[in-house]
N, C-alpha and C positions, 0 to 999 in steps of 0.2 A: 277448286286447286287446278286446274286449267286454266294456264297460261295465256293459252291462243285460243280468245273465246271462237273464233270462226275458223279455226284450222279443219283440216280434213284429214279423216281418220279410218286405217284400215286395221285390224285385227288380224295378225297374220297365225298365233297360235294361241289359243287359252286353255282354260281351266289347267295352270301351272301349279295349281298352290299344291298337290297332289308332292310332285317333284321336288319343291320349296320344301313343303313339310318333311320330305326325308331327311333334311338336313337341320333337322331341327333339334339344337341342343337342350331346350328346358321348355316346358311346359307351361310358364308363366312367364312375364317378365323380358328383358330383352334379350334376344339372339341373336348371331351373326351367322350369315350362309356366305360361299363366294361360289361363284356359277360362272359359268363359261357361257356365250350367248352370240350366235349370231344370226343372221341373216341373208340369204344369197337369193338376189332378187335380179329380173331380166325388167328395164325401165322401159316401158313399147311407148313414150312419150318422154321429150323435153321435159323437165322436172324446172321451172321459172323460179320456185323457191325451193332452200335448205328441205332435204328429207333427213326425218329424225326417226331412229326405234327408239323405243319408249316401253320398260318394263315399268304397267299398271298394275300393282297390288293393293288389296285392304287387309291388314292386321287388326289389332286390336287397338288401335292408335288411331285407325281412321284410313282414308284412300289416299295412294300417294303417287305420283310419278315419276321416275327416275328414268334419266336420260344415258343412254345404251352408247349409241355412236349416231354420227352424222355424216351427211356430204350434200357440200352445196353445190359440186356441178362434177361431169363426167362425162366425156366424151363415148368413152364405153358403154353399152349398153347394160353390160353386165356389173353388178354393184353386188360386194359384199360389205356388209356394215358388221362390226363385230368386238366385242370387248371381254374383259375379265370385271365382273363386277362383285366386291363385298360390301353388303347388303344389312342394315340391323333390323331387324325384327323385333315388334312386340307383341308377344302371345299366338295367338295362333292368324297363319295365312289363311283368310276365306275366299278369296278370289285374287288370282293374276293373271295376267296375260300379257304377249307381246306387242306392239302396236306400233306402225308405222304413220307418220302423223306430218303433215307440212302446212302452211298456210297459204297455197295454193294447190289448186286442182292437179293430180297426178294420174297415169296409167301405169301399173307395173304387175309383173305376173310371178309370182313367189314360185323361186323354185326348192328351197329348203329353207327350215326354219330350226333352232334348237335352242332351248337352254338345259342345260346339265351341272352337276356340282361340276366342283372346279377339278380337275387334278392336282395332283401335289407336284409343287414344283421344286425345278433340281434344287434351290437353296434350300428348301424344305428337307429333300432327300437326303442333302446331304451333310445338313447337320442329326437329322437319326442316325444315317450312318456312321458317324464321326463318335 
């Protein structure tokens, strides 16, 4: 499933299946989860190719790689990659991790990484209050 066979990867957060599983709404079949994901890092060298933050996970349907965010260039060495993901899963999530990927070598210092259930959006809150 790897679209970039020669890519360089760094796992920044592993064993996230417990966090993801806490949002599981069905023990079998398809279910959905929404997550806020962020990675704050210090780039120790210029990166000649795009840096990507991906969620790699395995569920009952197999292994998956999902793009969270990407950056192709930054003059500032501090970089924040983030996004809100809505993900469809099938059955149990048995493995999950956040991974930085690039087609070229890079050096980074990870300052913080997070994957958490998404907070209620303002639209959802207003619909419930109405």
